[in-house]
Each structure stands twice: as C-alpha cells, then as structure tokens.
C-alpha positions as CSV (number, residue, x, y, z in Angstrom):
1,M,-0.1,-0.2,0.1
2,S,1.9,3.3,-1.1
3,Q,-0.8,5.8,-0.4
4,V,-4.3,6.3,0.8
5,S,-7.1,7.2,-1.6
6,Q,-9.4,10.0,-0.4
7,N,-12.5,8.5,1.2
8,P,-15.6,10.2,3.3
9,T,-13.7,9.7,6.4
10,Q,-10.7,11.7,5.2
11,E,-12.8,14.1,3.9
12,K,-14.4,14.7,7.1
13,Y,-11.4,14.5,9.0
14,P,-8.8,15.9,6.6
15,Q,-6.2,16.6,9.1
16,L,-6.4,13.0,10.7
17,G,-6.8,11.4,7.0
18,G,-3.5,13.7,5.8
19,E,-1.5,12.5,9.0
20,L,-2.3,8.9,8.7
21,A,-1.6,8.9,4.8
22,R,1.7,10.4,5.7
23,L,2.5,7.3,8.1
24,L,1.4,5.0,5.4
25,L,3.9,6.3,2.9
26,R,6.6,5.1,5.2
27,K,4.9,1.6,5.1
28,P,4.8,0.5,1.4
29,G,3.7,-3.2,2.2
30,G,0.9,-2.4,4.4
31,Y,-0.1,-3.7,7.8
32,K,-0.9,-7.3,8.7
33,L,-2.2,-7.4,12.1
34,V,-4.5,-5.0,14.1
35,A,-4.4,-5.1,17.9
36,C,-6.8,-3.6,20.1
37,D,-7.2,-3.0,23.5
38,M,-11.2,-3.0,24.7
39,D,-12.0,-0.4,27.5
40,G,-11.6,2.9,26.6
41,T,-10.4,1.9,23.1
42,L,-12.7,-0.4,21.1
43,L,-15.4,-0.1,23.5
44,G,-17.4,3.0,24.2
45,R,-18.4,4.5,27.6
46,D,-21.4,2.2,27.8
47,H,-18.6,-0.6,27.3
48,Q,-20.3,-1.7,24.1
49,L,-19.0,-2.0,20.4
50,S,-20.5,0.8,18.1
51,A,-21.8,-0.6,14.8
52,R,-19.4,1.7,13.1
53,T,-16.6,-0.4,15.1
54,I,-18.1,-3.7,14.1
55,R,-18.3,-2.7,10.4
56,A,-14.6,-1.3,10.5
57,L,-12.7,-4.4,12.2
58,Q,-14.8,-6.7,10.0
59,G,-13.8,-5.0,6.8
60,V,-9.8,-5.1,8.1
61,A,-10.7,-8.9,8.4
62,E,-12.0,-9.3,5.0
63,R,-8.7,-7.8,3.9
64,G,-7.1,-10.5,5.2
65,I,-5.7,-8.6,8.2
66,T,-5.4,-10.3,11.5
67,V,-7.8,-8.2,14.3
68,L,-6.4,-9.2,17.9
69,L,-8.0,-8.1,20.9
70,A,-5.8,-7.3,23.8
71,T,-6.9,-6.7,27.2
72,G,-6.7,-6.7,31.1
73,R,-10.3,-8.6,30.9
74,M,-10.9,-12.0,31.3
75,M,-12.1,-14.4,28.4
76,G,-15.8,-14.6,29.8
77,A,-15.9,-10.9,29.4
78,V,-14.5,-10.7,25.8
79,R,-16.6,-13.5,24.3
80,E,-19.7,-11.7,23.7
81,H,-17.8,-9.1,22.2
82,A,-16.1,-11.2,20.0
83,E,-19.1,-13.0,18.7
84,L,-20.8,-9.5,17.6
85,L,-17.7,-8.8,15.7
86,G,-18.3,-12.5,14.3
87,I,-14.1,-12.7,13.9
88,P,-12.9,-15.7,15.8
89,G,-9.5,-15.6,16.5
90,I,-6.5,-15.5,19.4
91,V,-7.2,-13.4,22.6
92,V,-4.5,-11.6,24.5
93,S,-6.6,-11.7,28.2
94,H,-5.7,-10.8,31.6
95,N,-3.0,-8.4,30.0
96,G,-1.0,-11.3,28.5
97,A,-1.0,-13.9,31.5
98,L,-3.8,-15.9,29.1
99,V,-3.5,-16.1,25.4
100,K,-6.6,-18.2,24.3
101,H,-8.9,-18.8,21.0
102,S,-12.3,-17.3,21.3
103,S,-14.0,-20.0,19.7
104,N,-12.2,-23.0,20.4
105,D,-10.6,-22.3,23.8
106,T,-7.2,-23.5,22.6
107,V,-4.6,-22.0,25.1
108,Y,-1.1,-20.6,23.8
109,V,-0.2,-19.3,27.2
110,H,-1.2,-19.4,30.4
111,Q,0.8,-18.1,33.3
112,T,0.0,-17.6,37.0
113,V,1.0,-15.4,40.1
114,P,2.6,-17.6,42.8
115,L,0.4,-18.3,45.7
116,P,2.9,-16.6,48.3
117,I,2.9,-13.5,46.5
118,A,-0.9,-13.2,45.8
119,R,-1.6,-13.9,49.5
120,H,1.0,-11.6,50.6
121,A,-0.5,-8.7,48.5
122,V,-4.0,-9.9,49.7
123,A,-2.9,-9.5,53.2
124,Q,-2.3,-6.1,53.0
125,A,-5.4,-5.4,50.8
126,L,-7.2,-6.9,53.7
127,V,-5.7,-4.6,56.3
128,K,-6.6,-1.6,54.2
129,G,-10.1,-2.5,53.1
130,L,-9.8,-2.5,50.0
131,V,-11.5,-4.6,47.1
132,I,-9.8,-7.8,45.9
133,H,-10.7,-10.2,43.1
134,W,-8.7,-13.6,42.7
135,N,-9.0,-14.3,39.2
136,C,-8.8,-17.8,37.9
137,D,-9.2,-17.9,34.1
138,D,-12.7,-16.8,33.7
139,D,-13.7,-17.2,37.6
140,V,-13.8,-14.0,39.6
141,L,-13.6,-15.1,43.3
142,V,-14.5,-12.3,45.7
143,T,-15.5,-12.6,49.6
144,A,-17.8,-9.9,49.6
145,R,-20.2,-8.4,46.8
146,H,-18.8,-4.8,47.3
147,P,-20.4,-2.2,45.2
148,L,-16.9,-1.8,43.4
149,S,-17.1,-5.6,42.6
150,L,-20.8,-5.4,41.2
151,R,-19.9,-2.5,39.2
152,F,-17.2,-4.6,37.7
153,S,-19.6,-7.4,37.3
154,V,-22.0,-5.4,35.6
155,E,-19.6,-3.3,33.3
156,L,-17.4,-6.5,32.2
157,G,-20.7,-9.0,32.0
158,V,-19.1,-11.5,34.4
159,P,-20.4,-13.4,37.4
160,L,-18.9,-13.2,40.6
161,Q,-18.1,-16.2,42.9
162,E,-18.0,-16.0,46.5
163,L,-15.4,-17.6,48.8
164,A,-15.8,-17.4,52.5
165,A,-12.2,-16.5,52.5
166,F,-9.0,-16.2,50.0
167,S,-7.3,-18.8,52.2
168,D,-9.7,-21.5,51.4
169,T,-8.3,-21.5,47.6
170,E,-5.1,-23.0,46.5
171,Q,-5.7,-22.3,42.9
172,E,-2.9,-19.9,41.8
173,P,-4.6,-16.8,40.1
174,T,-4.1,-15.9,36.7
175,S,-4.4,-12.3,38.1
176,L,-5.0,-10.6,41.3
177,L,-6.9,-7.5,41.0
178,I,-7.1,-4.9,43.8
179,M,-9.3,-1.7,43.7
180,G,-8.9,1.2,45.7
181,G,-6.9,4.8,45.8
182,R,-3.8,5.1,44.0
183,G,-1.6,5.9,47.0
184,Q,-3.1,2.7,48.7
185,L,-2.3,0.6,45.7
186,E,1.1,2.0,45.6
187,E,1.9,1.0,49.2
188,I,0.6,-2.6,48.4
189,L,2.8,-2.6,45.3
190,N,6.0,-1.2,46.8
191,H,5.7,-3.5,49.8
192,T,5.2,-6.7,47.8
193,R,8.1,-5.7,45.4
194,S,10.4,-4.9,48.6
195,V,9.9,-8.7,49.2
196,Y,9.4,-10.6,46.3
197,G,11.4,-8.4,43.7
198,Q,10.9,-9.0,40.1
199,Q,8.9,-12.4,40.7
200,F,5.9,-10.7,39.3
201,D,4.6,-8.0,36.9
202,H,1.9,-5.6,37.3
203,V,-0.6,-3.1,35.8
204,L,-1.6,0.2,37.6
205,I,-4.4,2.0,35.9
206,P,-7.4,4.4,36.7
207,W,-10.4,3.0,36.6
208,F,-13.0,6.2,37.5
209,D,-12.9,9.0,39.7
210,D,-10.3,8.6,42.3
211,V,-10.6,4.6,42.1
212,W,-7.3,2.7,40.5
213,Q,-7.2,-0.8,40.1
214,L,-3.7,-2.7,40.6
215,Q,-3.4,-6.2,38.8
216,L,-0.7,-8.4,39.8
217,L,0.6,-10.7,37.2
218,P,3.0,-13.6,36.4
219,A,6.5,-12.5,36.0
220,E,7.5,-11.0,32.5
221,T,3.9,-10.7,31.7
222,S,2.2,-7.7,29.6
223,K,0.0,-7.1,27.2
224,G,2.6,-6.0,24.5
225,K,4.7,-9.1,25.0
226,G,1.6,-11.1,24.4
227,V,0.6,-9.2,21.5
228,L,4.1,-9.9,20.2
229,A,3.9,-13.7,21.2
230,V,1.0,-13.9,19.1
231,A,2.5,-12.0,16.1
232,A,5.5,-14.5,16.2
233,L,3.2,-17.3,16.2
234,L,1.6,-16.0,13.0
235,G,5.1,-15.0,11.4
236,I,4.1,-11.4,11.7
237,E,6.9,-9.0,12.4
238,A,6.3,-6.3,15.1
239,D,6.8,-3.8,12.5
240,D,3.6,-5.2,10.4
241,I,1.4,-4.6,13.3
242,V,-1.0,-1.4,14.0
243,S,-2.2,-1.2,17.9
244,F,-4.6,0.9,19.8
245,G,-4.9,1.8,23.2
246,D,-5.6,4.4,25.9
247,S,-3.8,3.5,29.3
248,Y,-0.7,2.9,31.1
249,N,-1.0,-0.9,30.4
250,D,-1.0,-0.3,26.8
251,L,2.4,1.5,26.9
252,D,4.7,-1.6,25.7
253,M,2.3,-2.6,23.1
254,I,1.9,1.0,21.6
255,A,5.9,1.3,21.7
256,A,6.6,-1.8,20.4
257,T,4.5,-2.1,17.5
258,G,4.9,-0.4,13.8
259,L,2.0,1.9,14.3
260,G,1.0,2.9,17.9
261,V,-2.1,4.6,18.0
262,A,-3.3,6.4,21.1
263,M,-7.2,7.6,21.7
264,G,-8.1,11.0,22.0
265,N,-9.1,10.2,25.6
266,A,-6.2,8.4,26.4
267,V,-3.6,9.1,29.3
268,E,-1.1,11.8,28.3
269,E,2.0,9.6,28.5
270,L,0.4,7.1,26.1
271,K,-0.1,9.9,23.7
272,R,3.4,10.9,23.8
273,T,4.7,7.3,22.9
274,A,2.1,6.8,20.2
275,K,3.0,7.9,16.6
276,F,-0.6,8.9,16.2
277,V,-3.4,10.0,18.2
278,T,-7.1,9.2,17.0
279,L,-10.5,10.5,18.1
280,S,-11.8,9.2,21.4
281,H,-13.4,6.0,22.2
282,D,-16.9,7.6,22.3
283,E,-15.9,9.0,19.0
284,D,-15.3,5.9,17.3
285,G,-11.6,6.7,17.3
286,V,-10.8,3.1,16.3
287,A,-13.0,2.7,13.3
288,V,-12.1,6.4,12.0
289,A,-8.2,5.5,11.8
290,L,-9.2,2.1,10.5
291,E,-11.3,3.5,7.6
292,V,-8.1,5.6,6.4
293,L,-5.9,3.1,6.8
294,F,-7.2,0.5,4.9
295,D,-9.7,2.6,2.8
296,L,-12.7,1.1,3.9
C-alpha cells in the first residue's frame, strides 16, 4: 500500500486522514495485524461496540488482516464482543497472562501468580479494607459483593463467585485485582516488590473518579509481550502491527508495534509514546483510523 485514496472519512477529518496517509507512505507493504485494547479504546463509555466499529474491524478482517483483541479482561468478558464482531481468533487476556482462542478455547499461554505473592498482597489489601478479585481464567472469586465488585461485574458482564476467605483456595490466580485509591495501591505494590522483587509483574491504571486498579501478574507478563508472542506465532513482524490503546497498560504495546495509535481519551504518557492520536472511544476513534488506514 503506497498511498491512501481519498474517502469520506478523510474528507470529514482531513487533518487526521492526512497524517495517517503520511505515516502509510512509510509503510509500502501495509500492515498485517491490528491489535486493539477494549475498555476505553474499542468500547464506548457504555462498554459496548458501536456498529461503525464492528463494520471497520470486519472490513479489516475481510482484507486478510488479523484482528487481535488485547485486554486486561478475562475471556468470559470478551466472548460476547468477539461474537458480535464475528471474527473468531486468538485473544490476549489478563494483560497477557492468558492467551486463548475465542471460539475453540485453545490455550497458547497461561501463566499464574505464585501463591505466596498473591497471599502477601491480599493480606495487605485486607488490612486497608480494599476490594480484591482473585481471577482464575474466567472465574472472579470474591469474599464479599462490594459495590465496586458489583460495578465491575456489570461493566464486564461476568459473574462473581463468593468464597468464605481467599485462604480457602489453593489455585494460583491468573491475575490478582485490587481496587482502591492510587496511594494505597502503590503502598501494596511497593511492599510486595520489597519482598518478592521481580518475581511478578503488574498493571496500575485508573478506573473511574479516584478509584484505581492494581493487577498483579505473572513475571515477564504484559499486554505488549502477549501481542508480540501472537504475532510471532503467526509469522508477523512487530513493524507490521497497528495497535490501539488508551491507558498505562498499553504503553509497551504502543511502543513496540509498527504503528502505535493512542485514543483521544488516552492518558498523556501514552499519547506521547504513540505515533498517532485518533479520536476518542466515544467518537469511534478506532473505526475512523481504520477507515483511513485500510481505505474502508
């Protein structure tokens, strides 16, 4: 692809279209994979896919380009959206800890957080009265139906499973999610690091208002690494990937791929890292960019 023909999207967004066209001229062979974050990126404020976004992703897939969902969500919170898209494929879930096929459940990667690390973080969170989700593959284990847990359940469309205590399970979590104020979460993260060093990875991102989410992950795990692992499996180079994201957990994916695109609603650090900034998730920013990139 050496140039982009003028289409209605470019006419409506001439500055956006012109900038993407300039970037495309640097990539004569085009792109082979589109990796998309979900919340704050593909999904609008209502946590749903718009008709325009569905059409754009289907149009990309029809051109033989791989569409890859890459998210902090568990698979159970992805399947409904994958079915709406009608594009079965591999999904990077739990921010890279679980890589799985959306339709046949083939597992390509599944790493877990060691029990001592998970229990250490849980003990600190309990002292602070924070909300904890012990996530095992598709299961969200809680000890109480806190309002934040109920909000999480509704937004992601996943059920909660209650335990009397987290000590009742011996199953290592795929990821451990703790919700609360940023300062409290940083204290837990720093203390756990002081004990376990680099034996685990993490994501710390804002959720809403002053509520943040700390997700503990297996060591050497990230969304970006998951995306690159899938690309390698498919024989696709990092430079042949377009990626879209909005938050801190998308930083390595945006930085490592050929064309990293930040949403208009993205955190400032991600916008500075990205090669291009599209419209916000509520303005169909992914669809708008894809329409220009692939002349849809």
